[in-house]
C-alpha positions as CSV (number, residue, x, y, z in Angstrom):
1,M,-0.1,-0.1,-0.1
2,A,2.6,2.4,0.7
3,G,4.2,1.7,-2.4
4,I,1.3,2.4,-4.5
5,S,0.7,5.6,-2.4
6,G,4.2,6.6,-3.0
7,H,3.5,6.0,-6.7
8,W,0.3,8.1,-6.8
9,A,2.0,11.0,-5.0
10,F,4.8,11.2,-7.6
11,A,2.0,11.5,-10.0
12,F,0.3,14.1,-8.6
13,G,3.4,15.7,-8.0
14,V,4.3,15.9,-11.6
15,L,1.1,17.2,-12.5
16,G,1.3,19.8,-9.9
17,N,4.6,20.6,-11.5
18,I,2.8,20.7,-15.1
19,V,-0.4,22.8,-13.8
20,S,2.0,25.1,-11.5
21,F,4.3,25.7,-14.6
22,I,1.3,26.9,-16.8
23,V,0.0,28.8,-13.3
24,F,3.3,30.8,-13.7
25,L,3.1,31.4,-17.4
26,S,-0.7,32.4,-17.4
27,P,0.1,36.2,-16.6
28,L,1.9,36.1,-20.2
29,P,-1.0,37.6,-21.8
30,T,-1.5,40.4,-19.1
31,F,2.1,41.5,-19.6
32,Y,1.7,41.5,-23.3
33,K,-1.0,44.0,-22.9
34,I,1.4,46.1,-20.6
35,Y,3.8,45.8,-23.3
36,K,1.3,46.8,-26.1
37,K,-0.1,49.9,-24.2
38,K,3.3,50.6,-22.7
39,S,1.6,51.0,-19.3
40,T,0.7,49.0,-16.4
41,E,-2.8,50.8,-16.0
42,G,-5.2,49.0,-13.6
43,Y,-3.2,46.0,-13.1
44,Q,-1.7,45.3,-9.9
45,S,2.0,43.7,-8.9
46,I,0.6,42.2,-5.5
47,P,0.2,38.6,-6.8
48,Y,3.4,38.6,-8.5
49,V,5.5,39.8,-5.5
50,V,3.6,37.6,-3.2
51,A,4.2,34.3,-5.4
52,L,7.8,35.1,-5.7
53,F,7.8,35.4,-1.9
54,S,6.0,32.1,-1.4
55,S,8.0,30.5,-3.9
56,M,11.4,31.6,-2.1
57,L,9.7,30.2,1.0
58,W,9.0,26.9,-0.3
59,I,12.5,26.2,-1.7
60,Y,13.7,27.1,2.0
61,Y,11.1,24.6,3.2
62,A,12.2,22.0,0.6
63,F,15.8,22.0,1.8
64,L,14.8,21.2,5.4
65,K,12.6,18.0,4.1
66,T,13.4,14.7,2.5
67,N,12.5,13.7,-1.0
68,T,11.0,17.2,-2.0
69,T,12.7,17.4,-5.3
70,L,9.4,18.2,-7.1
71,I,8.6,21.1,-4.8
72,I,12.4,22.5,-5.3
73,T,11.9,22.2,-9.2
74,I,8.8,24.2,-9.5
75,N,9.5,26.8,-7.0
76,S,12.8,27.4,-8.6
77,F,11.0,27.9,-12.0
78,G,8.8,30.3,-10.0
79,C,11.3,32.5,-8.5
80,F,13.0,32.7,-12.0
81,I,9.6,33.8,-13.8
82,E,8.2,36.1,-11.0
83,T,11.3,38.2,-11.0
84,I,11.0,38.8,-14.7
85,Y,7.5,39.6,-14.0
86,V,8.0,42.1,-11.4
87,S,11.3,43.5,-13.0
88,F,8.8,44.0,-16.3
89,Y,6.2,45.7,-14.0
90,L,8.4,48.2,-12.7
91,F,9.7,49.2,-15.8
92,Y,6.2,50.1,-17.1
93,A,4.6,51.1,-13.9
94,P,4.1,54.9,-13.1
95,K,5.9,56.6,-10.4
96,K,3.3,55.9,-7.6
97,A,3.0,52.0,-8.3
98,R,6.5,51.6,-9.0
99,V,7.6,53.0,-5.4
100,Q,4.9,50.7,-3.9
101,T,6.3,47.8,-5.8
102,V,9.8,48.3,-4.5
103,K,8.6,48.7,-0.7
104,M,6.9,45.4,-1.1
105,L,9.9,44.1,-2.3
106,V,12.1,45.3,0.2
107,L,9.4,44.2,3.1
108,S,8.9,41.0,1.9
109,V,11.7,39.3,-0.1
110,V,14.8,41.2,1.3
111,G,13.2,41.9,5.0
112,G,10.4,39.2,5.5
113,F,12.3,36.4,4.0
114,G,15.7,37.2,5.7
115,A,14.1,37.5,8.9
116,I,12.5,34.2,8.7
117,V,15.7,32.4,7.6
118,L,17.4,34.1,10.7
119,V,14.9,33.2,13.2
120,T,14.4,29.9,12.3
121,Q,18.1,28.8,12.0
122,F,18.8,30.3,15.6
123,L,15.5,29.6,17.6
124,F,14.5,25.8,16.0
125,K,16.6,23.0,15.7
126,G,16.2,19.7,13.5
127,A,12.5,18.4,12.8
128,A,10.9,21.7,14.6
129,R,12.7,24.1,12.3
130,G,11.0,22.3,9.2
131,Q,7.8,22.3,10.9
132,A,8.0,26.1,11.8
133,V,8.9,27.2,8.4
134,G,6.2,24.9,7.0
135,W,3.5,26.6,8.9
136,I,5.0,29.9,7.7
137,C,4.7,28.5,4.0
138,L,1.1,27.6,4.9
139,V,0.1,31.2,5.5
140,F,1.6,32.7,2.5
141,S,0.3,29.9,0.5
142,L,-2.9,31.2,1.3
143,C,-1.7,34.7,0.5
144,V,-1.1,33.8,-3.0
145,F,-4.7,32.4,-3.5
146,V,-5.9,35.6,-1.7
147,A,-3.9,38.2,-3.6
148,P,-5.9,37.9,-6.8
149,L,-8.8,38.8,-4.9
150,G,-7.5,42.4,-4.2
151,I,-8.8,43.1,-7.7
152,V,-12.4,42.1,-6.9
153,R,-13.6,45.4,-5.4
154,Q,-12.5,46.9,-8.4
155,V,-14.4,44.4,-10.5
156,I,-17.5,45.2,-8.3
157,K,-17.2,48.8,-8.4
158,T,-16.2,49.4,-12.1
159,K,-18.4,46.5,-13.2
160,S,-15.9,45.3,-15.5
161,V,-13.6,42.2,-15.8
162,E,-11.0,43.7,-17.9
163,Y,-8.6,43.5,-15.3
164,M,-9.7,40.2,-13.7
165,P,-6.6,37.5,-14.1
166,L,-9.2,34.9,-15.5
167,L,-6.3,32.3,-16.5
168,L,-4.5,32.6,-13.4
169,S,-7.4,31.6,-11.4
170,V,-8.2,28.9,-13.3
171,F,-5.0,27.5,-13.0
172,L,-4.4,28.4,-9.6
173,T,-7.7,26.3,-8.9
174,L,-6.6,23.5,-10.7
175,S,-3.0,23.6,-9.2
176,A,-4.4,23.4,-5.7
177,V,-6.6,20.2,-6.4
178,M,-3.1,18.7,-7.4
179,W,-1.3,19.6,-4.6
180,F,-3.6,18.8,-2.3
181,F,-3.7,15.2,-3.2
182,Y,0.0,15.3,-3.1
183,G,0.2,16.7,0.2
184,L,-2.6,14.2,1.4
185,L,-0.6,11.5,0.1
186,V,2.9,12.2,1.6
187,K,0.9,13.3,4.7
188,D,2.2,16.9,4.7
189,I,-0.5,19.2,6.0
190,N,1.5,21.9,5.1
191,I,1.2,21.4,1.4
192,A,-2.6,20.0,1.7
193,I,-4.4,22.8,4.0
194,P,-3.8,25.8,2.0
195,N,-4.8,24.0,-1.2
196,V,-8.2,23.3,0.2
197,L,-8.8,27.0,0.7
198,G,-6.8,28.0,-2.6
199,F,-9.5,25.5,-4.3
200,I,-12.7,27.3,-2.8
201,L,-11.2,31.0,-3.5
202,G,-10.3,30.0,-6.9
203,I,-13.9,28.9,-7.8
204,L,-15.5,32.0,-6.2
205,Q,-12.9,34.2,-8.7
206,I,-14.2,32.2,-11.5
207,V,-18.1,32.5,-10.7
208,L,-17.2,36.3,-10.2
209,Y,-15.6,36.5,-13.4
210,V,-18.5,35.0,-15.1
211,I,-21.3,37.1,-13.5
212,Y,-19.7,40.5,-14.3
213,N,-18.4,39.3,-18.0
214,K,-22.0,38.6,-18.6
215,K,-23.4,41.9,-17.3
216,E,-20.6,43.8,-19.1
217,K,-21.5,42.0,-22.3
218,A,-25.3,43.4,-21.8
219,I,-24.2,46.7,-21.0
220,L,-22.0,46.9,-24.0
221,K,-25.0,45.7,-26.2
222,E,-27.7,48.2,-25.0
223,Q,-25.2,50.9,-25.8
224,K,-26.8,51.5,-29.4
225,L,-27.4,54.9,-31.1
226,P,-31.0,56.2,-30.4
227,A,-33.7,55.1,-32.7
228,K,-34.1,58.6,-33.9
229,I,-30.5,58.7,-35.8
230,Q,-31.3,55.2,-37.2
231,N,-31.7,56.8,-40.4
232,H,-28.1,58.5,-41.1
233,V,-27.7,61.1,-43.6
234,I,-25.7,60.8,-46.8
235,I,-24.5,64.1,-48.6
236,V,-25.0,63.7,-52.6
237,D,-23.3,66.3,-55.1
238,E,-26.1,66.2,-57.9
239,N,-23.3,67.9,-60.2
240,N,-20.9,65.3,-59.8
241,N,-23.0,62.7,-58.8
242,Q,-20.8,61.3,-56.2
243,K,-21.4,60.8,-52.8
244,L,-19.4,62.7,-50.2
245,P,-18.2,60.7,-46.9
246,E,-21.1,59.9,-44.3
247,L,-21.5,62.0,-41.4
248,T,-19.8,61.0,-38.1
249,E,-22.3,60.2,-35.0
250,E,-21.7,63.3,-33.3
251,Q,-22.7,65.3,-36.6
252,I,-25.6,63.2,-37.0
253,I,-26.4,63.6,-33.1
254,D,-26.3,67.3,-33.8
255,I,-28.2,67.4,-36.9
256,V,-31.4,65.3,-35.1
257,K,-31.2,67.6,-32.3
258,L,-31.3,70.6,-34.6
259,G,-34.2,69.1,-36.4
260,S,-36.1,68.4,-33.1
261,L,-35.6,72.1,-32.1
262,I,-37.2,73.4,-35.5
263,S,-39.9,71.2,-35.6
264,S,-40.7,71.9,-31.6
265,G,-41.3,75.9,-32.8
266,K,-38.0,76.8,-30.6
267,I,-36.2,77.7,-33.7
268,H,-37.8,80.1,-36.4
269,V,-36.4,80.1,-39.9
270,A,-36.9,83.5,-41.2
271,S,-38.8,84.0,-44.7
272,C,-37.2,85.5,-47.1
273,L,-40.3,86.5,-49.5
274,H,-39.4,90.3,-49.0
275,N,-35.9,90.2,-49.2
276,S,-34.1,91.4,-52.2
277,T,-31.3,89.0,-51.9
278,C,-33.4,86.0,-51.9
279,G,-32.9,85.1,-55.5
280,V,-29.3,85.2,-55.2
281,E,-29.1,83.3,-51.8
282,A,-31.5,80.6,-53.5
283,A,-29.1,80.1,-56.5
284,K,-26.5,79.4,-54.0
285,V,-28.6,77.0,-52.3
286,E,-29.4,75.2,-55.5
287,N,-25.6,74.8,-56.5
288,M,-25.1,73.1,-53.0
289,P,-24.9,69.6,-52.4
290,K,-28.5,68.1,-51.4
291,L,-29.1,65.8,-48.1
292,Q,-30.7,62.7,-49.0
293,T,-31.8,60.1,-46.1
294,A,-30.6,56.9,-46.4
295,E,-32.2,54.0,-44.7
296,A,-29.9,52.1,-42.1
């Protein structure tokens, strides 16, 4: 039974590595958008800083335990790719966001990780040291799952999922499933427990995305031109028998408003029956392009 359990643990560990590899690569579309726009806009650096800190902690934990090769491999890649993400973010972030990100890096990666290593090395020995670091890893693994929820408030406030990292949420959920079974089979609660909450929080993020994505599409569908301007205006030059470029939506709206004011009597068109220059003006009008109404 122990041999079968070990094989299953290895299988889930490999699957966990594969899915976690995809998790680490899932923000690539986000950073491609940042690259195209040359700005981080509404994106936050918190998930990437926390993920970097968590990967460093898990590597430290793995070196204190035995048979943890699968944990070392994936978290080494995590440190590498998250460092690239944070550096990329700093390059395109505005000054305020850049300063906040640097502060988080100093407090967590430099100060926090350094303090954890020093404290556990001096205050704990043997198995107790591994257990202490394991509990710390457990807490910060939860932070990795919770970090993307920081944007939930923005999604609810703006009713837009533009900055909601859906791919990250989906693959974090799958990763949580794989690593939960791995931790369960190797009997390591420090790995299993955080992935239970990780799965729950991942599902909540996906549900939130689905709800607000539907609402956003419904709002965009309702934002159509008013019924009054469904018949758009095209200028036709009868002398050259050519159509001039169509009016813009703003110009059409102005024409509709002007027509409404005239028909309501708020604007009176003066008659030129007794005006000696009327004939001249009329001749000018005849030579001007006429307006025709084309059905949409």
